[in-house]
N, C-alpha and C positions, 0 to 999 in steps of 0.2 A: 216410559214415564214422560208425562207432560212437563215442559220447562217450569211451569208455575208450581208443580208439585215438589220440586226440590226444596230442601231446607233453606232458610233465609241466607245462611252463611255461604252455601254453595252457589245460590242464585247470585249473590253479590260478587263472588269470585268470577262467575261467568261474565257478568257485566264488566268487571275490571279488565279481564283479558280481551273482551270485545272492544273496549275503549282503547287499549294498547294497540290492538291490531288495526283499528279503523282510523285512529287519530281523532283530534278534538272535534272538528266540524261534523264528521260522520257519526261520531259517538253521540253528539248532542241530538242528532236526528232520531236516535232511538227513543227519545222522550215522547215522540209522536206515536209510538206503537200502541201504548195503552196507559192507563193511569198508574198501574204498578211500575211500569218502566220509568215513567216520568218521576215517580217518587224515589225509586231505587238508584237511578243513574247518577245523580250528583255525588253521593258518597263514594260510589265506585270510581267516578272520574277524578274526584279529589284524591283518592288513594293512589291513583296512577301517577300523580304529579305532572301530568302532561301540560297542565295549564301554566306551569312554571316558565315554559319557553314560548308560550303563545303571545304574539304581538298584540298589545291592547291599545296602541297609540290612537287608532281611529275609533275603536269601540268605546273607550272611556274618556276621550278628549274633552267632552262636554257633559259628562254624566250628571253633574249637579243640576243642570237645567234641561235635561232631556227626558222625554216620556219614552222610555226604552223597553217597555213591556216585560220587564223582569231581568234583563241582562245584568244590570248593576247589582241587584240583590244576589245573583249567582256569584259574581266576582267578589262581592263583599264577604259572602259566606265562605268562599274559598280562602280569602286572605285571613279571616279569623281562624279558620281551620289550620292553616299553615303556621300562623304565629303560635297557636297552642301546641302544635305537634311537630315542631322542627327539631327532631332528635336524630334523624338519619345523617350519616356522614357521607360526603362532606356537607356541612351545614351551609345554608344560604344566609349571608349577612343581613339582607333586608328583613328577614323574618326575626332573626335573633335580635337585631337592633331595635325593632319595633316592640318586641316583648320586653327588652331592657327598659325602654322608655315607660312602658305601662307599669312595670315593677317599681320604678323610681317614683312615679306618680302615687302609687298605692302606699309606698313607704312614707312619703311626705304628707299624705292627706288621709290615710286610712281607708281609701276607697276600695271597692271590691275589684279583684283582678280581672274576672271574666267580663264584668260590665265595662271596665276601663279599656280592655283590649277591643271589645266590640265597638266602643265609641271611637277610639283612635284609628281604627281601620277605615273609617269614613274619610277623614282628611288625608290619610296616607294612601288611599285607594289608587289614585292615578299613578303616583310615583312607585309604589311598592309592587305593582303588577307589571312593571316594565322589566323585561328579562335582562337588559344590559345594566340595570342599576347596581347589580352585585359587583361588576368589575370596577365601577366608580367607587363604591364603598371600600373595596379591598385596597385601592390605590391611595386612599386618603385617610388621615388620622380620624379617630372617632370624634364626634361632636356631641357628646351626651347632654351637656348643659344647654346647648342651643336647641336640641331636640326636646328637652324638658320644657324650655321656654315656649316652644311651639305648642306642646301639649297643654301647658297651663293656660295659654291664650285661648285655645279652643274649648277647654273644659271649664274655664272660668275659675281657675284656682288663683285668686288674687295674691295671696301671701307668697306663694311660690314665684309668681311673676315678679313681684316687688323685690324679692331677694336677688333674683337673677339680674334684674336691671341694676341693682346696686353693685353687683359684681362685674358690671361692664358689658353684659351681653346685649347685642343690638336687636331691637324688634323688627328691623328691616331685613334681617338676614334669613335667606332660605337655607334649608338643609336638603340632603338627598332624600329624606323621608317626607318632609313637609314643606308647604308654602311658608312664607314669612309669618311671624307671630302677628304682625299688624293685619295682614290679610285674613288670617284665621280668626282673630278676635272679631273682626267685622263680619265675616261669614257666619260665625256662630251667634252674632247679635249681642256679644258681650260688651256693652257700651262702656262700662266702668273701666275695664281693662284697656279698651281702645283709647279712652281719654288719658289714661295713665301713660300709655305708650307715647301718645302725642305730646304730652308734657315733658317727656324725657328724650326727645329727639330735636335736632336743630330745625329752625323755621324752614329752611330750604338748602339743599346742597346738590351739587352735580349738574346744575343747569347752566350751560355756557351760552350766553347771548350771541357769541360770535358764530356758533354753529347753527345751521339752518334746521337741522333735525337732531335733537339730542334726547334720547329716550331713557337715559340712565339716571335722570334726576329723581330725587326723593326728598321727603320732608314730613312735616306734621300732617300734610294732606295725602300722604301715601307715596305714589298713587295705588299701590297694591291694596290698601284698605278700601279704596273706592270700588275696585273690582270685586273684592270680597263682599262688600255691602250690596253691590248690584246683583251678584250671584244669589245672595240671600233673598233679594227682592223686597227689602224693607226700606221704605222711603226715608224714615227717620234716621236710620243708621247711615244711609247714603249722605244725607245732609250733614251728619256728624263727621263723616269721613272727609267731605269737601270743605266744610267750614268748622274746623276745630275751635272750641272756645278759647284754647290757649294760644291761638295765632296772634301775631303782632297787631293786626287791625281787625278785631273781632266784629266790628260793625260793617265792614266792607263786603260787598257781593262779588268783588273781583276774585278770580281764581288764578293764583300764582302770578302770571304775567299778562293776563288777558281779561277783558271786560265781559261780564255775563251778557249773552245774546249776540256776541260778535266774534266768537271763536273761529279760528281757521282749523278745520279738521286735519290739515296736513302739518300743523305746527307740533313742536315737541310736547306741549301740554294737550293739544287737541287730539293727537294720536292716542294718548293714554286714556282720555275720556271716551274716545270712540271704542277702544278696547273694552272699557267697563260697560259701555252701552250694549255692546254685542254679547256681554256675559250675563245679561238678565233676561228672564222670560216674563217679568212683571211689566205690564203695559204702563202703569203709573211711573215706575222708575225709568223706563225707556223714554217716555215723553219728557220727564223732568231733565234728563241728561241731554235730550235733543234741544232743549231750550237754551243751552249754553252756546250753541252754534249759530252762525249767521243764516243758515238754511238747512234743510234736510240733507243728510250726508249719504248714507249707504242703504237706502230703503230697499232697493231691488236685491242686493246681495244679502241683506238681512232677511228678506222674505224667503230666499232659497235656504238660508241657514235654519230658520225656525220651522220651515216646512220639513226639513230633514229631522229636526229635533222633535217634531210633533207637538209644537206649542200653538194650539188652535187660536187662542185669543190674540197672541202676537201676530199670527198670520192674518187674522181678520183686521187688526189695527193697521198693519202695514199696507194691506190692499186698500183700505179706506183712505190711507194717507197718500196714495198715489204710486205705490211700488208697481213695477212692470210685472204682470203675472207670468211672463216668460223668464223672469229672473235675469241673470247675466248672460248675455249672448255667447254662444259657443260652449257653454258648460251645461251640466245637468240642470234642468229647470226645476222649479219648485214642485210641480206635479210629479216628475220622475223621482225626485228625492223623497217625497212623502210616500210614494208607492214602494220605493226601495225599503223603507222602514215600516211599512204596513200601518201607517197612520190613517185609518179609514175616515175619521172625522175631518182631517185636514184635506184628504183627497176629495171628499164630498164638497167641502167649501170651495176648493179651487175649481172643481168642475162646474159648480153653480155659478162661479164668477167668469166662466168661459175659457178655462184652460184647455189647450189642445192636446189630446192623448198622443198625437203623432209628432209633436214639436221636437226637433232635434238640434235647433240652433239656427241663427240667421244665416243668410247666404254669405259666401266669401269668408267664413270662419270655420275653425275646426269644430265639427259637430260632436254632440254628445249622444247618449242613448235616449230614446224616447221613453215615455211612461209605459207604453205597451211592451217595449222590450224589457224594461226593468221589472215590471210587475210579475212576469213569469219567474224571474230570478229570485223574487221575494218569497216564492213558494205558496202564495195565498191564492187559491182558486176563487175565493169570494171576491178578491180584488180584480181578478181577470174578468169575472162576470160583470163587475161594476163598470169597468172601463168599456167593455163591449156594449153594455146597455146605454152608455153615454157617448157612443160614436166611435169607439175604438174598433179597428179593423185588422184582423189577423192577416189579411192579404194585402195590406198596405206595403208598398215596396220601399225598402230602406237600403240604399246603395246597391240596388239590383237584386236584393234578396227579400222574399216575403217576410213580414214581421213574425208570422207563425213559426218560421224556421228558427229564428233567434229564440223565440219563446220555448220551442221544443228542446233546443240545445241546452238552454238554461235549466229547464225542468228535469232533464235527464241527469245533469251534473248534480242536481239537488236530490236525486233519487225520489222524486215526487211522482209516484205511480199514478195517482188520481189526475194530476195535471197532465201527464203524458197521454193518458187515455182520453181525457177531455179534448186536448188539442188535435189528436188524430181524428176523433169523432167529429170535430168541428171543421175538418177538411184539410189539415196540414198534410201535404202529399209526401208520403214516405218513399214513393217511387223516385221523387226528385232529391229529397234531402235525407232519406233514411240511412243510406250507406255512410254518409259523413257523420251523422249523429251516432250510428251504431259503432263506427270505428272509434269515436271519442269515448264512448262508454266502455269499450273493451280496453283501451289504453289506460283508463282510470281504474280498471278493475271493478267496474260496477256490474257485476254479473246479473243482479236482479233486473237492472235496466235492459241489459242485452236480451234477457228472456221476455220482458214486456214488449220490446220493440219487435222481436221476431214473432211474438204471438199476435201482434197487430198486423 
């Protein structure tokens, strides 16, 4: 009997056990087999619970401003699934607590539970997919009212937020599930709640003039609310976060302790504005925040960051503004970062502007990987063709080893049969590198790759 002829329930069980046997990364590659596998794999992977222990720090660190080709939607779907289905013992507190918040929101507002859970899984996405968050939740007392204030700020439930403010809960406080209510209100664009929070907090607290760098300050201006507004990419909300109508001098353009246009990016307030600036993919917001500083701050590092995130218009603006197309010396450059995440439009722009596919860092610094090395690890044969067409050379020597060997090694670990066959056909010499790559495939248990390499 053909695999596809099995009943749906049995086919799902086969994929479930394949996921358990292969692990998360190898299981996800099964989506590339065909459309049926692509559709059937996520439910099977969700049922396996393997994603509970998967480290998401790097994957979801900037999800709100990243063009990630679907990864965020997968993780959001998983979080919604777990919050709905956390019944197996022992239960995980992160999912139970998030469902409790959603239930309280519905009790107080009459909202639909499914819609509420789906909505709250967005602001909780980064925190609630971190495996170690459970140990933190289990060691500390519950904070249901603070979590509820966060939810009210994000979902724009004004009356709930008003009540919790009267009860003394601070809109500056983060929880293990959520960012602070002020940041969430700004991120969601809920201007009325943000203004209400601003009116209920001190003008400024925690800024010690005697300290050269003091990043613990907060007040009517956030600074978390500025970061939330910048992430949203809404210039009007950014202005509201920086210049609250309820501040002591509503006509002033000064920000806390510095004058507009002359900020030091290394000062206590300058650091926070720089963080907010790096949290947006909106060119207008980025330029507006740049105007607070005495000069351009981190153009080249921001170029690398937005190339990684796939934000084409930000990359274009930063290049026009004078960012170094090589990025920051000694680290992965913008082209390599864009290749790593398969952002083809960003790669095209960088190549058009003269990026070098072989750049690995300036002399006398620790080198990073070149774009040619990284592109094979990305698994995209189309991207390999693109770099070769624009001057990339598989036989370029990197630390005494041909680039093609690095590419072949990466392609084998990804189990990318088409990439392996292409590289061998393009001239990567298996007589020189084959045994090393074959040994690596065997050690990783990649039997299909062993067969492909021996066949070549």
